[in-house]
C-alpha positions, -999 to 999 in steps of 0.1 A, spaced: -496 209 -842 -511 177 -827 -520 176 -790 -499 150 -771 -520 124 -754 -513 104 -723 -501 68 -727 -488 37 -708 -454 28 -722 -429 0 -717 -453 -23 -697 -429 -51 -688 -437 -81 -666 -405 -100 -656 -406 -133 -639 -381 -134 -611 -384 -171 -605 -390 -192 -637 -393 -226 -619 -408 -229 -584 -420 -255 -559 -458 -255 -559 -459 -246 -521 -440 -213 -526 -447 -178 -539 -439 -167 -574 -424 -132 -577 -428 -109 -607 -415 -74 -613 -439 -51 -631 -425 -19 -646 -442 8 -667 -441 45 -675 -469 71 -678 -460 94 -706 -476 122 -726 -493 155 -717 -495 149 -680 -457 142 -677 -449 174 -697 -473 196 -677 -461 184 -643 -438 212 -634 -432 235 -604 -452 264 -620 -482 240 -623 -478 229 -587 -479 265 -575 -510 273 -596 -528 242 -583 -517 249 -547 -530 285 -549 -564 271 -561 -565 247 -532 -559 217 -555 -530 203 -536 -532 165 -540 -528 146 -572 -537 109 -568 -530 81 -594 -548 48 -589 -531 17 -604 -551 -15 -608 -533 -46 -620 -550 -79 -629 -526 -109 -634 -542 -133 -658 -536 -168 -671 -554 -174 -703 -583 -150 -698 -589 -158 -661 -579 -133 -634 -557 -152 -608 -546 -122 -588 -555 -85 -585 -536 -57 -568 -544 -20 -564 -520 6 -553 -518 44 -553 -493 71 -560 -499 106 -546 -483 140 -552 -488 165 -525 -481 202 -531 -469 221 -500 -454 253 -488 -417 248 -482 -390 267 -463 -362 243 -473 -331 264 -482 -321 238 -509 -353 244 -528 -356 278 -545 -394 278 -548 -422 286 -524 -443 256 -533 -428 222 -537 -439 186 -538 -436 153 -521 -445 119 -536 -461 91 -516 -450 58 -530 -459 25 -512 -469 45 -481 -435 62 -479 -431 100 -486 -402 110 -509 -390 146 -512 -375 150 -547 -348 176 -553 -358 183 -589 -388 183 -612 -373 153 -631 -369 133 -600 -405 141 -590 -418 130 -624 -398 98 -622 -411 90 -587 -447 96 -597 -449 83 -633 -423 55 -634 -437 24 -618 -415 -5 -607 -433 -30 -584 -425 -65 -572 -457 -86 -568 -458 -121 -552 -484 -146 -563 -494 -177 -545 -488 -207 -567 -521 -222 -556 -538 -197 -578 -520 -211 -609 -538 -242 -621 -516 -256 -648 -482 -271 -644 -469 -246 -671 -488 -214 -673 -484 -182 -692 -492 -151 -672 -496 -114 -682 -508 -82 -665 -537 -60 -675 -530 -25 -661 -556 3 -656 -544 37 -644 -567 66 -636 -568 100 -620 -595 125 -614 -602 161 -626 -577 188 -614 -570 224 -624 -543 211 -648 -559 179 -662 -592 162 -670 -601 128 -656 -581 102 -674 -581 64 -676 -553 45 -694 -554 8 -701 -525 -15 -712 -513 -51 -713 -479 -64 -705 -459 -91 -722 -465 -128 -714 -443 -147 -690 -441 -185 -685 -441 -201 -651 -434 -237 -645 -446 -254 -613 -426 -283 -599 -449 -306 -580 -432 -326 -553 
């Protein structure tokens, strides 16, 4: 039996505005999924074991470099956190549960699947200043680096992936 490894899947960069005035912002939607061993392991029984060993925060760092040709035109970093805590919520039939911090907002999932989706499925809108784009017609893509540290349930991991390419056309007025 082969051991399942972690991977970045379905890295898709979608241009929300294909043509834009050069004084405006250009909006892109970046979506991706973290799959593999970490997603399979991430269950309530693991949360409880980690909590009992005082390992109660799982932090994922996401670094995205938007590139045109091979030049970085914009970089963004954001974080997802899973916090394991003792709950007395009557809707949850477990002693230890989880909340996910996504874009500085806590979410309290009602199921393990919802928790996995909130933590491992990324869908982010990013706005770029058109002044960073030098050509009238440019092709942009995103290099994505995701990492997390050592925990009771996983080793330190770094995943790297590249999105599809999207064209943007600037209209100079």
